[in-house]
C-alpha positions in Angstrom: 90.2 114.4 105.0 93.4 116.1 106.2 96.1 116.5 103.5 99.0 116.3 106.0 100.3 113.4 107.9 100.4 113.3 111.7 102.8 111.4 113.9 102.1 109.7 117.2 105.6 109.3 118.6 105.6 108.9 122.3 104.9 105.4 123.5 102.1 105.9 126.1 100.7 109.1 124.7 101.1 108.2 121.0 100.1 104.5 120.5 97.8 104.3 123.5 98.3 101.2 125.6 95.6 99.3 127.5 97.2 97.5 130.4 94.1 95.4 131.2 94.7 92.4 128.9 91.8 90.4 127.7 93.8 87.3 127.0 94.4 84.5 129.6 98.1 85.2 130.0 100.8 85.0 132.7 102.5 88.1 131.4 102.3 91.3 133.4 101.8 94.9 132.0 105.1 96.6 131.6 105.6 99.5 134.1 108.6 100.8 132.0 108.2 100.6 128.2 110.6 98.2 126.6 109.5 99.1 123.0 107.9 101.8 121.0 104.9 101.7 118.7 104.7 104.7 116.4 101.9 105.5 113.9 102.1 107.6 110.8 98.7 108.3 109.2 96.8 111.1 107.4 94.0 110.9 110.0 94.0 109.3 113.4 92.6 109.6 116.9 92.9 107.8 120.2 89.4 107.8 121.9 88.8 106.0 125.1 86.0 103.5 124.8 84.3 100.8 126.8 84.2 97.6 124.9 82.7 94.2 125.5 84.7 91.0 124.6 83.2 87.5 124.5 85.9 84.9 125.2 85.6 81.6 123.3 87.2 78.2 123.7 87.5 75.3 121.2 85.3 72.3 121.9 86.0 68.7 121.1 84.7 69.2 117.6 87.0 72.1 116.9 84.2 74.7 117.1 84.5 77.7 119.4 82.1 78.0 122.2 81.4 81.1 124.4 82.9 81.3 127.9 82.2 84.7 129.4 81.9 88.3 128.5 84.3 90.9 129.9 83.7 94.6 129.8 86.5 97.2 130.3 87.8 100.6 129.2 90.5 100.9 126.6 92.1 103.4 124.4 91.8 102.7 120.7 94.3 103.8 118.1 92.1 104.5 115.0 93.9 105.3 111.8 93.2 105.4 108.0 94.4 102.7 105.7 97.4 104.8 104.5 98.9 104.3 108.0 102.3 102.9 108.8 103.0 101.2 112.1 106.6 101.3 113.3 107.8 99.0 116.1 111.2 99.5 117.7 112.5 97.5 120.7 114.6 99.2 123.3 116.2 95.9 124.2 116.8 92.5 122.7 114.4 89.5 122.8 111.2 91.5 122.2 108.6 89.7 120.1 105.3 90.7 118.7 101.9 88.9 118.6 98.7 90.1 117.0 95.1 88.8 117.7 91.9 89.9 116.1 88.8 90.9 118.0 86.0 90.3 115.4 82.3 91.1 115.6 80.9 88.7 113.0 77.2 88.8 114.0 77.2 92.6 114.5 75.9 92.5 118.1 78.5 95.0 119.3 80.4 92.4 121.3 83.8 91.5 120.1 84.8 87.8 119.8 88.2 86.7 121.0 89.3 83.1 120.7 91.3 81.5 123.5 93.0 78.1 123.2 96.3 77.7 125.1 97.1 74.3 123.4 96.1 75.4 119.9 96.5 79.3 119.7 94.9 81.3 116.9 96.9 84.5 117.2 99.7 85.5 114.9 103.4 86.3 115.5 105.4 88.8 113.5 108.8 88.1 111.9 111.5 90.7 111.3 110.1 91.3 107.8 106.7 92.3 109.2 105.0 89.1 108.0 102.3 87.8 110.3 101.7 84.0 110.5 99.6 81.9 112.9 101.7 80.8 115.9 102.3 77.1 116.0 102.7 75.5 119.5 106.4 74.5 120.1 107.7 76.5 117.2 110.4 79.2 117.8 109.0 82.7 118.0 110.8 85.4 116.0 112.5 88.0 118.1 113.4 91.6 117.3 116.8 93.2 117.6 117.0 96.1 120.0 117.3 99.6 118.5 116.2 98.5 115.0 112.9 99.7 113.6 110.4 97.2 112.1 107.3 98.0 109.9 103.9 96.4 110.4 101.9 97.3 107.4 98.1 97.9 107.3 98.0 95.6 104.2 99.4 92.8 106.3 97.0 93.4 109.1 94.1 93.6 106.6 95.1 90.4 104.9 95.4 88.4 108.1 92.3 89.9 109.8 90.2 88.9 106.8 91.5 85.4 107.0 90.6 85.4 110.7 87.1 86.5 109.9 86.7 83.8 107.2 87.9 81.1 109.6 85.3 82.1 112.1 82.4 82.2 109.6 80.3 79.3 108.3 82.5 77.1 106.2 85.6 77.9 108.2 87.3 75.5 110.6 86.0 77.3 113.7 82.7 78.9 113.0 81.2 81.4 115.5 77.9 82.1 113.7 76.2 78.6 113.8 72.5 79.1 114.2 72.6 82.8 113.7 71.0 82.7 110.3 73.1 85.3 108.6 76.4 87.1 108.9 76.3 90.9 109.4 78.6 93.1 107.4 82.0 92.9 109.0 84.1 96.0 109.5 87.9 95.8 110.0 88.5 93.9 113.2 90.0 95.5 116.3 93.6 94.3 116.2 95.3 93.6 119.5 99.0 94.1 119.1 101.1 92.9 122.0 104.8 93.5 122.5 106.4 90.9 124.7 109.6 90.8 126.7 111.0 88.3 129.2 113.2 89.7 132.0 116.5 87.8 131.7 117.1 88.2 135.5 113.9 86.9 136.9 112.3 85.2 134.0 109.1 87.2 134.3 107.2 87.9 131.1 105.9 91.5 130.5 103.8 92.9 127.7 102.6 96.2 126.2 99.2 95.9 124.6 97.9 98.2 121.9 94.6 98.3 120.0 94.5 99.3 116.3 91.5 99.9 114.1 92.0 100.8 110.5 89.4 102.6 108.2 89.5 103.0 104.5 90.0 106.8 104.1 88.0 108.4 107.0 87.5 107.5 110.6 83.9 106.4 111.0 82.1 107.7 114.1 81.2 105.3 116.9 77.5 105.7 116.5 77.5 104.6 112.8 77.6 100.8 112.4 78.4 98.9 109.2 74.9 97.4 109.4 73.3 100.9 109.2 71.6 101.8 105.9 73.4 105.1 105.9 76.9 103.7 106.6 78.4 104.3 103.2 76.7 107.7 102.9 78.3 108.8 106.2 81.7 107.7 105.1 81.2 109.5 101.8 80.2 112.9 103.3 83.0 112.7 105.9 85.6 111.8 103.4 84.6 114.7 101.1 84.5 117.2 104.1 80.9 118.0 103.5 80.1 117.0 107.1 82.1 117.0 110.3 81.5 114.6 113.1 80.0 115.7 116.4 81.7 115.7 119.8 83.2 112.6 121.4 83.7 110.8 118.0 80.0 110.7 117.2 78.0 111.6 114.0 74.5 111.9 115.6 72.8 110.3 112.6 69.3 111.0 114.0 70.1 114.6 114.8 67.7 117.1 113.1 69.0 119.3 110.3 68.8 123.1 110.4 68.8 125.6 107.5 72.2 126.9 108.6 73.6 123.4 108.5 72.4 122.7 105.0 73.7 126.0 103.9 77.1 125.0 105.3 77.0 121.7 103.5 76.1 123.1 100.1 78.8 125.8 100.5 81.4 123.1 101.3 80.3 121.0 98.3 80.9 123.9 96.0 84.4 124.6 97.3 83.6 127.3 99.9 83.5 130.1 97.3 83.5 133.8 98.3 80.2 135.7 98.1 78.8 139.1 98.9 77.9 139.6 102.5 74.4 138.7 103.5 72.1 141.3 104.9 69.9 139.0 107.0 69.2 140.6 110.4 69.6 137.3 112.3 72.9 136.3 110.7 76.0 138.0 112.2 79.4 138.2 110.6 80.8 136.2 113.5 78.4 133.3 113.0 80.1 130.0 111.9 77.6 129.8 109.0 77.9 133.4 107.9 79.9 132.8 104.7 77.8 129.8 103.8 74.5 131.7 104.2 75.9 134.6 102.2 76.8 132.3 99.3 73.5 130.4 99.4 71.6 133.7 99.3 73.7 135.1 96.4 73.1 131.9 94.4 69.4 131.8 95.2 69.6 128.4 96.9 68.0 129.2 100.2 65.7 132.2 100.4 65.1 134.2 103.5 61.7 135.3 104.9 59.7 138.5 104.1 60.6 139.9 107.5 64.3 140.0 106.5 65.5 137.1 108.5 67.1 133.8 107.6 66.0 131.7 110.6 69.3 129.7 110.7 68.1 127.4 113.5 64.8 126.5 111.9 64.5 122.8 111.1 64.2 121.5 107.5 61.4 119.2 106.3 62.0 116.6 103.6 60.2 118.6 101.0 62.2 121.7 101.9 65.4 119.8 101.5 64.3 118.4 98.2 63.5 121.9 96.9 66.8 123.3 98.0 68.7 120.4 96.5 66.7 120.9 93.3 67.9 124.5 93.1 71.4 123.3 93.8 71.1 120.8 90.9 70.2 123.7 88.6 73.2 125.6 89.8 75.4 122.5 89.4 74.2 121.8 85.9 73.0 118.2 86.5 69.8 116.5 85.3 66.5 118.0 86.3 64.5 115.1 84.9 61.4 114.6 87.1 59.4 111.6 85.9 58.2 110.1 89.2 54.5 110.0 90.0 53.9 111.1 93.5 50.4 109.7 93.5 51.8 106.2 93.9 52.6 107.0 97.5 50.0 107.0 100.2 50.8 110.6 101.2 51.8 112.0 97.8 48.9 114.4 97.9 50.3 115.9 101.1 53.3 117.4 99.2 53.0 121.2 99.0 52.3 122.6 95.5 55.5 124.6 95.6 57.5 121.4 96.4 55.9 119.0 94.0 58.3 119.3 91.1 61.3 119.1 93.4 59.9 116.0 95.1 59.3 114.3 91.8 62.9 115.1 90.9 64.2 113.8 94.2 62.2 110.6 94.0 63.3 110.1 90.4 67.0 110.2 91.3 66.7 108.5 94.7 67.6 111.7 96.5 64.6 111.2 98.8 64.3 107.8 100.5 60.8 106.4 100.8 59.5 103.9 103.3 56.1 102.4 104.2 55.0 103.4 100.7 55.0 107.0 101.9 57.0 110.2 101.2 56.6 111.9 104.6 57.1 115.3 103.0 56.6 117.3 106.2 58.9 115.1 108.4 62.1 116.8 109.7 65.3 115.7 107.9 68.0 113.9 109.9 71.7 114.2 109.4 71.7 110.6 108.1 69.0 111.4 105.6 70.9 114.3 104.2 74.1 112.2 104.0 72.2 109.6 102.1 70.7 112.3 99.8 74.1 113.7 99.0 75.5 110.2 98.4 72.7 109.4 95.9 73.2 112.9 94.3 76.9 112.0 93.7 76.2 108.4 92.4 73.1 109.1 90.3 73.7 112.6 89.0 77.4 113.7 89.3 79.1 110.5 88.2 77.1 109.9 85.0 76.3 113.4 83.8 
């Protein structure tokens, strides 16, 4: 994760606004900004995404029932939890509301609750405190020219309360009949800045979408329900992996020898090494320093023809062997007590990889499924992430 902090200072370019409001409201999008929303965070981005929102209403029993699903394109302000959100009105009589787009059942469709007579959204007071709006109550307004802070802790607190109120046992459950509740990531917070034109009485709003992550921005193709979710967060936060283009991780992407060399080099602090002499590795290649170091330390050997084959794909048993060599270099446990014969394809493991596979199974470095090892299967990016996460938890932490 980046050690410096970045600012998003301009209103439309910085805290990206989506003028297509999801809410049933009489307010119009503001053509001229009447307030600024600034974000200070160690890591942030503003991708444009298409999202689906299921609008709900409250029935006679107080439960929320689905109305319709809307799909639209919006820019998301994604930031890490160390962020600070600064709001400054350019005129008087600006007020702030916050609503939470949850995804309780993990179906990829956000839930937004609509009830004009009994709203469920929050308003912000001048101290940055969020409380649920009560119909008929005065709404706190901001003073023009004065900055106000909306903290991620406050957003986290209120969003978790919103999630709880929409779960089983809450006053307005959304998951009745669904059997179980999926793991819930931080909701998408819809922050709206409101202003009423004193001359014509028309209401205007600027709408922003905030999503906060613990310490690293999780790619869009990695869901909290995925078995490798925590592992991906771990390798990204440590800088062992980088995301792919367009905010994606490509968890099912296949792993090459050069990619694994780069990961191991990053795990070791990117040390200097003697230049490699592989004929198919040029000094201008992005993996040159990593391959040089892996060759120097004996972690990934070349072929007899003098090539490294950087783009060759890695099998599970090859990955286990290389990580076993790295464990020797790293000084962690080499205990290998697992019995490969317990797996239906244990005998398919190559003789040269047997000890490494026993070690990998012993320490949960290699995941097994269907009572099989699949030693010859090509490794995916998600599998390597999970292997490195297990390596950290099972070997590094307790050594």
